[in-house]
All heavy atoms as a GROMACS GRO file, in nm:
protein
  505
    1MET      N    1  12.001   9.016   9.574
    1MET     CA    2  12.019   9.054   9.712
    1MET      C    3  12.029   8.933   9.802
    1MET      O    4  12.103   8.938   9.900
    1MET     CB    5  11.903   9.141   9.758
    1MET     CG    6  11.923   9.285   9.731
    1MET     SD    7  11.794   9.389   9.804
    1MET     CE    8  11.795   9.338   9.971
    2ALA      N    9  11.956   8.828   9.773
    2ALA     CA   10  11.959   8.710   9.859
    2ALA      C   11  12.102   8.658   9.873
    2ALA      O   12  12.144   8.621   9.982
    2ALA     CB   13  11.866   8.602   9.805
    3GLY      N   14  12.178   8.657   9.764
    3GLY     CA   15  12.316   8.611   9.769
    3GLY      C   16  12.403   8.702   9.853
    3GLY      O   17  12.489   8.658   9.928
    4GLU      N   18  12.380   8.831   9.843
    4GLU     CA   19  12.457   8.929   9.918
    4GLU      C   20  12.430   8.921  10.068
    4GLU      O   21  12.516   8.951  10.150
    4GLU     CB   22  12.426   9.069   9.867
    4GLU     CG   23  12.523   9.173   9.914
    4GLU     CD   24  12.507   9.303   9.836
    4GLU    OE1   25  12.468   9.299   9.718
    4GLU    OE2   26  12.534   9.408   9.896
    5LEU      N   27  12.309   8.879  10.104
    5LEU     CA   28  12.272   8.869  10.245
    5LEU      C   29  12.292   8.729  10.302
    5LEU      O   30  12.259   8.705  10.418
    5LEU     CB   31  12.126   8.911  10.263
    5LEU     CG   32  12.093   9.054  10.222
    5LEU    CD1   33  11.944   9.081  10.239
    5LEU    CD2   34  12.174   9.153  10.301
    6ALA      N   35  12.347   8.639  10.222
    6ALA     CA   36  12.367   8.500  10.266
    6ALA      C   37  12.441   8.496  10.399
    6ALA      O   38  12.543   8.560  10.418
    6ALA     CB   39  12.443   8.422  10.160
    7GLY      N   40  12.385   8.422  10.493
    7GLY     CA   41  12.444   8.410  10.624
    7GLY      C   42  12.409   8.525  10.718
    7GLY      O   43  12.439   8.519  10.837
    8LYS      N   44  12.346   8.628  10.666
    8LYS     CA   45  12.310   8.745  10.747
    8LYS      C   46  12.159   8.759  10.761
    8LYS      O   47  12.111   8.830  10.848
    8LYS     CB   48  12.365   8.872  10.683
    8LYS     CG   49  12.516   8.872  10.670
    8LYS     CD   50  12.561   8.993  10.592
    8LYS     CE   51  12.710   8.984  10.566
    8LYS     NZ   52  12.755   9.088  10.475
    9GLY      N   53  12.088   8.693  10.674
    9GLY     CA   54  11.943   8.702  10.675
    9GLY      C   55  11.886   8.614  10.566
    9GLY      O   56  11.959   8.556  10.487
   10VAL      N   57  11.755   8.605  10.562
   10VAL     CA   58  11.686   8.525  10.462
   10VAL      C   59  11.592   8.616  10.386
   10VAL      O   60  11.517   8.694  10.447
   10VAL     CB   61  11.606   8.411  10.529
   10VAL    CG1   62  11.529   8.331  10.426
   10VAL    CG2   63  11.699   8.320  10.609
   11VAL      N   64  11.595   8.608  10.256
   11VAL     CA   65  11.505   8.686  10.172
   11VAL      C   66  11.399   8.591  10.116
   11VAL      O   67  11.432   8.489  10.058
   11VAL     CB   68  11.581   8.754  10.055
   11VAL    CG1   69  11.485   8.829   9.965
   11VAL    CG2   70  11.690   8.846  10.109
   12VAL      N   71  11.273   8.626  10.139
   12VAL     CA   72  11.162   8.542  10.095
   12VAL      C   73  11.064   8.630  10.019
   12VAL      O   74  11.029   8.738  10.064
   12VAL     CB   75  11.090   8.478  10.215
   12VAL    CG1   76  10.972   8.395  10.169
   12VAL    CG2   77  11.186   8.394  10.297
   13GLN      N   78  11.019   8.581   9.906
   13GLN     CA   79  10.918   8.652   9.827
   13GLN      C   80  10.787   8.575   9.840
   13GLN      O   81  10.784   8.453   9.823
   13GLN     CB   82  10.960   8.659   9.682
   13GLN     CG   83  10.861   8.731   9.594
   13GLN     CD   84  10.910   8.744   9.451
   13GLN    OE1   85  11.028   8.739   9.423
   13GLN    NE2   86  10.817   8.761   9.360
   14VAL      N   87  10.680   8.646   9.869
   14VAL     CA   88  10.549   8.584   9.885
   14VAL      C   89  10.451   8.650   9.789
   14VAL      O   90  10.442   8.773   9.783
   14VAL     CB   91  10.497   8.601  10.030
   14VAL    CG1   92  10.357   8.546  10.045
   14VAL    CG2   93  10.593   8.534  10.129
   15ASN      N   94  10.377   8.568   9.716
   15ASN     CA   95  10.273   8.618   9.627
   15ASN      C   96  10.147   8.636   9.712
   15ASN      O   97  10.087   8.539   9.758
   15ASN     CB   98  10.249   8.518   9.514
   15ASN     CG   99  10.145   8.567   9.416
   15ASN    OD1  100  10.047   8.631   9.453
   15ASN    ND2  101  10.165   8.535   9.290
   16THR      N  102  10.108   8.762   9.737
   16THR     CA  103   9.995   8.788   9.825
   16THR      C  104   9.861   8.747   9.764
   16THR      O  105   9.766   8.724   9.838
   16THR     CB  106   9.989   8.936   9.866
   16THR    OG1  107   9.984   9.017   9.748
   16THR    CG2  108  10.109   8.973   9.951
   17GLN      N  109   9.854   8.734   9.633
   17GLN     CA  110   9.731   8.685   9.571
   17GLN      C  111   9.713   8.536   9.597
   17GLN      O  112   9.603   8.488   9.613
   17GLN     CB  113   9.729   8.714   9.422
   17GLN     CG  114   9.712   8.862   9.393
   17GLN     CD  115   9.701   8.890   9.244
   17GLN    OE1  116   9.747   8.813   9.161
   17GLN    NE2  117   9.642   9.004   9.212
   18GLU      N  118   9.824   8.464   9.602
   18GLU     CA  119   9.818   8.321   9.631
   18GLU      C  120   9.816   8.293   9.781
   18GLU      O  121   9.782   8.181   9.822
   18GLU     CB  122   9.937   8.250   9.567
   18GLU     CG  123   9.934   8.251   9.415
   18GLU     CD  124  10.059   8.190   9.353
   18GLU    OE1  125  10.144   8.138   9.427
   18GLU    OE2  126  10.068   8.195   9.229
   19ASN      N  127   9.854   8.390   9.862
   19ASN     CA  128   9.861   8.374  10.007
   19ASN      C  129   9.794   8.492  10.077
   19ASN      O  130   9.858   8.566  10.153
   19ASN     CB  131  10.008   8.364  10.052
   19ASN     CG  132  10.077   8.245   9.991
   19ASN    OD1  133  10.056   8.133  10.033
   19ASN    ND2  134  10.158   8.270   9.889
   20PRO      N  135   9.663   8.511  10.054
   20PRO     CA  136   9.596   8.628  10.112
   20PRO      C  137   9.595   8.627  10.266
   20PRO      O  138   9.589   8.733  10.327
   20PRO     CB  139   9.454   8.620  10.055
   20PRO     CG  140   9.437   8.477  10.018
   20PRO     CD  141   9.573   8.428   9.976
   21GLN      N  142   9.605   8.509  10.326
   21GLN     CA  143   9.607   8.503  10.472
   21GLN      C  144   9.732   8.571  10.528
   21GLN      O  145   9.727   8.635  10.633
   21GLN     CB  146   9.594   8.359  10.523
   21GLN     CG  147   9.714   8.270  10.500
   21GLN     CD  148   9.731   8.214  10.359
   21GLN    OE1  149   9.654   8.244  10.266
   21GLN    NE2  150   9.833   8.132  10.340
   22LEU      N  151   9.845   8.560  10.459
   22LEU     CA  152   9.966   8.629  10.504
   22LEU      C  153   9.953   8.779  10.486
   22LEU      O  154   9.996   8.857  10.571
   22LEU     CB  155  10.089   8.576  10.429
   22LEU     CG  156  10.140   8.440  10.472
   22LEU    CD1  157  10.258   8.398  10.385
   22LEU    CD2  158  10.180   8.441  10.618
   23ALA      N  159   9.895   8.820  10.374
   23ALA     CA  160   9.875   8.963  10.351
   23ALA      C  161   9.788   9.022  10.461
   23ALA      O  162   9.818   9.131  10.513
   23ALA     CB  163   9.812   8.986  10.214
   24GLU      N  164   9.685   8.953  10.498
   24GLU     CA  165   9.597   9.000  10.606
   24GLU      C  166   9.670   9.000  10.740
   24GLU      O  167   9.663   9.097  10.816
   24GLU     CB  168   9.472   8.911  10.614
   24GLU     CG  169   9.374   8.955  10.719
   24GLU     CD  170   9.313   9.093  10.692
   24GLU    OE1  171   9.300   9.131  10.575
   24GLU    OE2  172   9.280   9.162  10.790
   25ARG      N  173   9.740   8.892  10.769
   25ARG     CA  174   9.811   8.880  10.897
   25ARG      C  175   9.910   8.994  10.919
   25ARG      O  176   9.923   9.046  11.029
   25ARG     CB  177   9.884   8.746  10.901
   25ARG     CG  178   9.963   8.723  11.027
   25ARG     CD  179  10.027   8.587  11.025
   25ARG     NE  180  10.115   8.570  11.138
   25ARG     CZ  181  10.195   8.468  11.154
   25ARG    NH1  182  10.198   8.372  11.064
   25ARG    NH2  183  10.274   8.459  11.259
   26PHE      N  184   9.981   9.034  10.812
   26PHE     CA  185  10.082   9.138  10.824
   26PHE      C  186  10.033   9.274  10.773
   26PHE      O  187  10.111   9.365  10.753
   26PHE     CB  188  10.210   9.095  10.754
   26PHE     CG  189  10.272   8.974  10.819
   26PHE    CD1  190  10.269   8.851  10.758
   26PHE    CD2  191  10.330   8.985  10.945
   26PHE    CE1  192  10.323   8.739  10.820
   26PHE    CE2  193  10.385   8.874  11.007
   26PHE     CZ  194  10.381   8.751  10.945
   27ARG      N  195   9.903   9.285  10.751
   27ARG     CA  196   9.837   9.411  10.710
   27ARG      C  197   9.901   9.472  10.585
   27ARG      O  198   9.926   9.591  10.579
   27ARG     CB  199   9.839   9.509  10.825
   27ARG     CG  200   9.760   9.462  10.944
   27ARG     CD  201   9.760   9.566  11.055
   27ARG     NE  202   9.683   9.519  11.167
   27ARG     CZ  203   9.737   9.474  11.280
   27ARG    NH1  204   9.868   9.469  11.294
   27ARG    NH2  205   9.660   9.434  11.378
   28ILE      N  206   9.925   9.387  10.487
   28ILE     CA  207   9.981   9.435  10.361
   28ILE      C  208   9.866   9.477  10.272
   28ILE      O  209   9.783   9.395  10.233
   28ILE     CB  210  10.067   9.325  10.294
   28ILE    CG1  211  10.187   9.294  10.383
   28ILE    CG2  212  10.110   9.369  10.154
   28ILE    CD1  213  10.268   9.175  10.340
   29ARG      N  214   9.860   9.605  10.244
   29ARG     CA  215   9.752   9.662  10.162
   29ARG      C  216   9.801   9.702  10.023
   29ARG      O  217   9.721   9.725   9.934
   29ARG     CB  218   9.692   9.784  10.232
   29ARG     CG  219   9.646   9.759  10.374
   29ARG     CD  220   9.508   9.696  10.376
   29ARG     NE  221   9.460   9.686  10.513
   29ARG     CZ  222   9.454   9.570  10.579
   29ARG    NH1  223   9.491   9.459  10.523
   29ARG    NH2  224   9.406   9.567  10.703
   30SER      N  225   9.932   9.718  10.009
   30SER     CA  226   9.987   9.754   9.879
   30SER      C  227  10.119   9.682   9.860
   30SER      O  228  10.183   9.641   9.957
   30SER     CB  229  10.007   9.905   9.869
   30SER     OG  230  10.099   9.949   9.967
   31ILE      N  231  10.155   9.663   9.735
   31ILE     CA  232  10.282   9.599   9.704
   31ILE      C  233  10.361   9.690   9.612
   31ILE      O  234  10.302   9.767   9.537
   31ILE     CB  235  10.262   9.458   9.641
   31ILE    CG1  236  10.163   9.463   9.525
   31ILE    CG2  237  10.214   9.361   9.745
   31ILE    CD1  238  10.147   9.333   9.454
   32PRO      N  239  10.491   9.689   9.622
   32PRO     CA  240  10.570   9.599   9.706
   32PRO      C  241  10.567   9.642   9.853
   32PRO      O  242  10.551   9.759   9.886
   32PRO     CB  243  10.712   9.612   9.651
   32PRO     CG  244  10.717   9.746   9.588
   32PRO     CD  245  10.577   9.774   9.538
   33ALA      N  246  10.581   9.543   9.938
   33ALA     CA  247  10.593   9.564  10.082
   33ALA      C  248  10.708   9.475  10.130
   33ALA      O  249  10.719   9.360  10.089
   33ALA     CB  250  10.465   9.526  10.153
   34VAL      N  251  10.794   9.530  10.214
   34VAL     CA  252  10.908   9.455  10.266
   34VAL      C  253  10.903   9.464  10.417
   34VAL      O  254  10.889   9.573  10.473
   34VAL     CB  255  11.042   9.513  10.213
   34VAL    CG1  256  11.159   9.431  10.264
   34VAL    CG2  257  11.042   9.520  10.061
   35LEU      N  258  10.914   9.348  10.483
   35LEU     CA  259  10.912   9.343  10.628
   35LEU      C  260  11.041   9.282  10.678
   35LEU      O  261  11.094   9.190  10.615
   35LEU     CB  262  10.794   9.259  10.678
   35LEU     CG  263  10.655   9.320  10.660
   35LEU    CD1  264  10.608   9.309  10.518
   35LEU    CD2  265  10.557   9.252  10.752
   36ILE      N  266  11.090   9.331  10.790
   36ILE     CA  267  11.208   9.273  10.854
   36ILE      C  268  11.163   9.211  10.986
   36ILE      O  269  11.092   9.275  11.064
   36ILE     CB  270  11.317   9.378  10.881
   36ILE    CG1  271  11.373   9.431  10.749
   36ILE    CG2  272  11.429   9.318  10.965
   36ILE    CD1  273  11.481   9.535  10.765
   37PHE      N  274  11.204   9.087  11.007
   37PHE     CA  275  11.170   9.015  11.129
   37PHE      C  276  11.297   8.985  11.207
   37PHE      O  277  11.401   8.956  11.149
   37PHE     CB  278  11.105   8.880  11.095
   37PHE     CG  279  10.973   8.892  11.026
   37PHE    CD1  280  10.967   8.903  10.888
   37PHE    CD2  281  10.855   8.892  11.097
   37PHE    CE1  282  10.845   8.913  10.822
   37PHE    CE2  283  10.733   8.902  11.033
   37PHE     CZ  284  10.728   8.913  10.895
   38LYS      N  285  11.287   8.989  11.338
   38LYS     CA  286  11.391   8.940  11.428
   38LYS      C  287  11.322   8.858  11.535
   38LYS      O  288  11.225   8.905  11.597
   38LYS     CB  289  11.467   9.055  11.495
   38LYS     CG  290  11.584   9.105  11.415
   38LYS     CD  291  11.672   9.197  11.499
   38LYS     CE  292  11.787   9.245  11.413
   38LYS     NZ  293  11.871   9.341  11.484
   39LYS      N  294  11.369   8.736  11.551
   39LYS     CA  295  11.314   8.644  11.652
   39LYS      C  296  11.162   8.631  11.639
   39LYS      O  297  11.090   8.630  11.737
   39LYS     CB  298  11.354   8.689  11.792
   39LYS     CG  299  11.504   8.687  11.813
   39LYS     CD  300  11.542   8.727  11.952
   39LYS     CE  301  11.694   8.727  11.964
   39LYS     NZ  302  11.739   8.765  12.096
   40GLY      N  303  11.115   8.625  11.514
   40GLY     CA  304  10.973   8.604  11.488
   40GLY      C  305  10.884   8.726  11.498
   40GLY      O  306  10.764   8.718  11.477
   41GLN      N  307  10.941   8.842  11.528
   41GLN     CA  308  10.863   8.965  11.541
   41GLN      C  309  10.898   9.062  11.428
   41GLN      O  310  11.014   9.077  11.393
   41GLN     CB  311  10.893   9.033  11.675
   41GLN     CG  312  10.860   8.949  11.796
   41GLN     CD  313  10.711   8.921  11.808
   41GLN    OE1  314  10.630   9.011  11.791
   41GLN    NE2  315  10.676   8.797  11.834
   42THR      N  316  10.796   9.129  11.375
   42THR     CA  317  10.820   9.233  11.275
   42THR      C  318  10.883   9.352  11.345
   42THR      O  319  10.828   9.404  11.442
   42THR     CB  320  10.688   9.278  11.210
   42THR    OG1  321  10.619   9.164  11.159
   42THR    CG2  322  10.713   9.376  11.097
   43ILE      N  323  11.001   9.395  11.298
   43ILE     CA  324  11.066   9.510  11.361
   43ILE      C  325  11.060   9.635  11.274
   43ILE      O  326  11.080   9.745  11.323
   43ILE     CB  327  11.212   9.478  11.402
   43ILE    CG1  328  11.296   9.440  11.281
   43ILE    CG2  329  11.215   9.372  11.510
   43ILE    CD1  330  11.444   9.439  11.309
   44ASP      N  331  11.034   9.618  11.144
   44ASP     CA  332  11.020   9.733  11.056
   44ASP      C  333  10.957   9.688  10.926
   44ASP      O  334  10.961   9.570  10.891
   44ASP     CB  335  11.155   9.799  11.028
   44ASP     CG  336  11.142   9.945  10.983
   44ASP    OD1  337  11.029   9.996  10.970
   44ASP    OD2  338  11.246  10.008  10.960
   45SER      N  339  10.897   9.782  10.855
   45SER     CA  340  10.839   9.752  10.724
   45SER      C  341  10.848   9.876  10.636
   45SER      O  342  10.853   9.988  10.686
   45SER     CB  343  10.694   9.708  10.739
   45SER     OG  344  10.616   9.810  10.793
   46MET      N  345  10.852   9.851  10.507
   46MET     CA  346  10.856   9.958  10.407
   46MET      C  347  10.753   9.923  10.300
   46MET      O  348  10.739   9.806  10.263
   46MET     CB  349  10.993   9.969  10.342
   46MET     CG  350  11.103  10.013  10.436
   46MET     SD  351  11.090  10.184  10.484
   46MET     CE  352  11.145  10.265  10.337
   47ARG      N  353  10.685  10.024  10.252
   47ARG     CA  354  10.588  10.007  10.143
   47ARG      C  355  10.635  10.090  10.025
   47ARG      O  356  10.690  10.198  10.043
   47ARG     CB  357  10.449  10.054  10.184
   47ARG     CG  358  10.375   9.989  10.299
   47ARG     CD  359  10.404   9.848  10.325
   47ARG     NE  360  10.305   9.786  10.414
   47ARG     CZ  361  10.337   9.723  10.524
   47ARG    NH1  362  10.462   9.715  10.563
   47ARG    NH2  363  10.245   9.664  10.597
   48GLY      N  364  10.613  10.037   9.907
   48GLY     CA  365  10.650  10.110   9.786
   48GLY      C  366  10.784  10.067   9.731
   48GLY      O  367  10.861   9.998   9.797
   49ALA      N  368  10.810  10.108   9.609
   49ALA     CA  369  10.933  10.068   9.540
   49ALA      C  370  11.054  10.141   9.598
   49ALA      O  371  11.045  10.257   9.638
   49ALA     CB  372  10.921  10.099   9.392
   50MET      N  373  11.166  10.068   9.607
   50MET     CA  374  11.293  10.125   9.651
   50MET      C  375  11.401  10.073   9.558
   50MET      O  376  11.392   9.960   9.510
   50MET     CB  377  11.329  10.075   9.792
   50MET     CG  378  11.270  10.153   9.903
   50MET     SD  379  11.351  10.112  10.058
   50MET     CE  380  11.271   9.961  10.100
   51ASP      N  381  11.501  10.157   9.535
   51ASP     CA  382  11.613  10.107   9.456
   51ASP      C  383  11.696  10.014   9.544
   51ASP      O  384  11.683  10.013   9.666
   51ASP     CB  385  11.697  10.221   9.398
   51ASP     CG  386  11.765  10.304   9.504
   51ASP    OD1  387  11.850  10.250   9.578
   51ASP    OD2  388  11.735  10.424   9.512
   52ARG      N  389  11.780   9.936   9.482
   52ARG     CA  390  11.858   9.832   9.550
   52ARG      C  391  11.943   9.889   9.663
   52ARG      O  392  11.946   9.835   9.774
   52ARG     CB  393  11.946   9.760   9.447
   52ARG     CG  394  12.026   9.649   9.501
   52ARG     CD  395  12.108   9.585   9.386
   52ARG     NE  396  12.188   9.479   9.436
   52ARG     CZ  397  12.303   9.497   9.502
   52ARG    NH1  398  12.347   9.618   9.524
   52ARG    NH2  399  12.370   9.393   9.545
   53ASN      N  400  12.013   9.998   9.639
   53ASN     CA  401  12.099  10.056   9.741
   53ASN      C  402  12.021  10.106   9.862
   53ASN      O  403  12.064  10.090   9.976
   53ASN     CB  404  12.185  10.168   9.682
   53ASN     CG  405  12.290  10.115   9.587
   53ASN    OD1  406  12.334  10.001   9.597
   53ASN    ND2  407  12.329  10.197   9.492
   54SER      N  408  11.907  10.168   9.838
   54SER     CA  409  11.822  10.215   9.948
   54SER      C  410  11.770  10.098  10.030
   54SER      O  411  11.767  10.103  10.154
   54SER     CB  412  11.704  10.296   9.896
   54SER     OG  413  11.748  10.412   9.832
   55LEU      N  414  11.729   9.993   9.962
   55LEU     CA  415  11.679   9.874  10.030
   55LEU      C  416  11.788   9.810  10.115
   55LEU      O  417  11.765   9.775  10.231
   55LEU     CB  418  11.624   9.774   9.928
   55LEU     CG  419  11.556   9.651   9.983
   55LEU    CD1  420  11.439   9.688  10.071
   55LEU    CD2  421  11.510   9.561   9.868
   56LEU      N  422  11.909   9.798  10.062
   56LEU     CA  423  12.019   9.740  10.138
   56LEU      C  424  12.056   9.828  10.258
   56LEU      O  425  12.081   9.778  10.368
   56LEU     CB  426  12.142   9.719  10.049
   56LEU     CG  427  12.137   9.597   9.959
   56LEU    CD1  428  12.253   9.600   9.861
   56LEU    CD2  429  12.139   9.469  10.039
   57ALA      N  430  12.058   9.958  10.240
   57ALA     CA  431  12.089  10.049  10.350
   57ALA      C  432  11.984  10.039  10.460
   57ALA      O  433  12.017  10.036  10.580
   57ALA     CB  434  12.099  10.193  10.299
   58TRP      N  435  11.859  10.031  10.422
   58TRP     CA  436  11.750  10.014  10.519
   58TRP      C  437  11.767   9.883  10.594
   58TRP      O  438  11.754   9.879  10.716
   58TRP     CB  439  11.616  10.022  10.445
   58TRP     CG  440  11.497   9.989  10.529
   58TRP    CD1  441  11.444  10.067  10.628
   58TRP    CD2  442  11.417   9.872  10.521
   58TRP    NE1  443  11.335  10.003  10.682
   58TRP    CE2  444  11.316   9.884  10.617
   58TRP    CE3  445  11.420   9.758  10.441
   58TRP    CZ2  446  11.219   9.786  10.636
   58TRP    CZ3  447  11.324   9.662  10.460
   58TRP    CH2  448  11.225   9.676  10.556
   59TRP      N  449  11.797   9.776  10.524
   59TRP     CA  450  11.816   9.646  10.589
   59TRP      C  451  11.936   9.650  10.683
   59TRP      O  452  11.928   9.600  10.796
   59TRP     CB  453  11.835   9.536  10.484
   59TRP     CG  454  11.848   9.402  10.547
   59TRP    CD1  455  11.749   9.319  10.585
   59TRP    CD2  456  11.970   9.336  10.584
   59TRP    NE1  457  11.800   9.207  10.644
   59TRP    CE2  458  11.935   9.215  10.645
   59TRP    CE3  459  12.104   9.370  10.574
   59TRP    CZ2  460  12.030   9.127  10.693
   59TRP    CZ3  461  12.199   9.282  10.623
   59TRP    CH2  462  12.162   9.163  10.681
   60ARG      N  463  12.044   9.711  10.640
   60ARG     CA  464  12.167   9.714  10.721
   60ARG      C  465  12.148   9.788  10.854
   60ARG      O  466  12.212   9.755  10.953
   60ARG     CB  467  12.281   9.776  10.642
   60ARG     CG  468  12.337   9.680  10.540
   60ARG     CD  469  12.461   9.738  10.471
   60ARG     NE  470  12.504   9.646  10.368
   60ARG     CZ  471  12.505   9.676  10.239
   60ARG    NH1  472  12.466   9.795  10.196
   60ARG    NH2  473  12.545   9.586  10.150
   61LYS      N  474  12.062   9.888  10.858
   61LYS     CA  475  12.043   9.959  10.983
   61LYS      C  476  11.978   9.872  11.089
   61LYS      O  477  11.982   9.904  11.208
   61LYS     CB  478  11.966  10.090  10.962
   61LYS     CG  479  11.818  10.078  10.952
   61LYS     CD  480  11.755  10.216  10.940
   61LYS     CE  481  11.604  10.202  10.949
   61LYS     NZ  482  11.538  10.331  10.944
   62HIS      N  483  11.918   9.760  11.048
   62HIS     CA  484  11.856   9.666  11.142
   62HIS      C  485  11.942   9.543  11.167
   62HIS      O  486  11.907   9.462  11.253
   62HIS     CB  487  11.720   9.620  11.090
   62HIS     CG  488  11.621   9.732  11.081
   62HIS    ND1  489  11.571   9.795  11.193
   62HIS    CD2  490  11.566   9.795  10.976
   62HIS    CE1  491  11.489   9.891  11.156
   62HIS    NE2  492  11.484   9.893  11.024
   63SER      N  493  12.048   9.526  11.092
   63SER     CA  494  12.129   9.404  11.107
   63SER      C  495  12.226   9.418  11.223
   63SER      O  496  12.260   9.527  11.266
   63SER     CB  497  12.204   9.374  10.978
   63SER     OG  498  12.298   9.475  10.951
   64VAL      N  499  12.268   9.303  11.269
   64VAL     CA  500  12.362   9.300  11.382
   64VAL      C  501  12.502   9.287  11.330
   64VAL      O  502  12.529   9.223  11.235
   64VAL     CB  503  12.329   9.181  11.474
   64VAL    CG1  504  12.426   9.174  11.590
   64VAL    CG2  505  12.186   9.192  11.522
   0.00000   0.00000   0.00000
């Protein structure tokens, strides 16, 4: 997906066990969790597994 979104967004994977401060900051209680940010603010989040097409469709509804 990162390649498909190149130039449109950045995909970052964070290990919450190695970075518990981020999990706490963004209130991540279960994984997988996906957050979308715009201008430094969280604009939407999803919890739980999603197939690739659903994830891309969800991301696209927030893209410009």
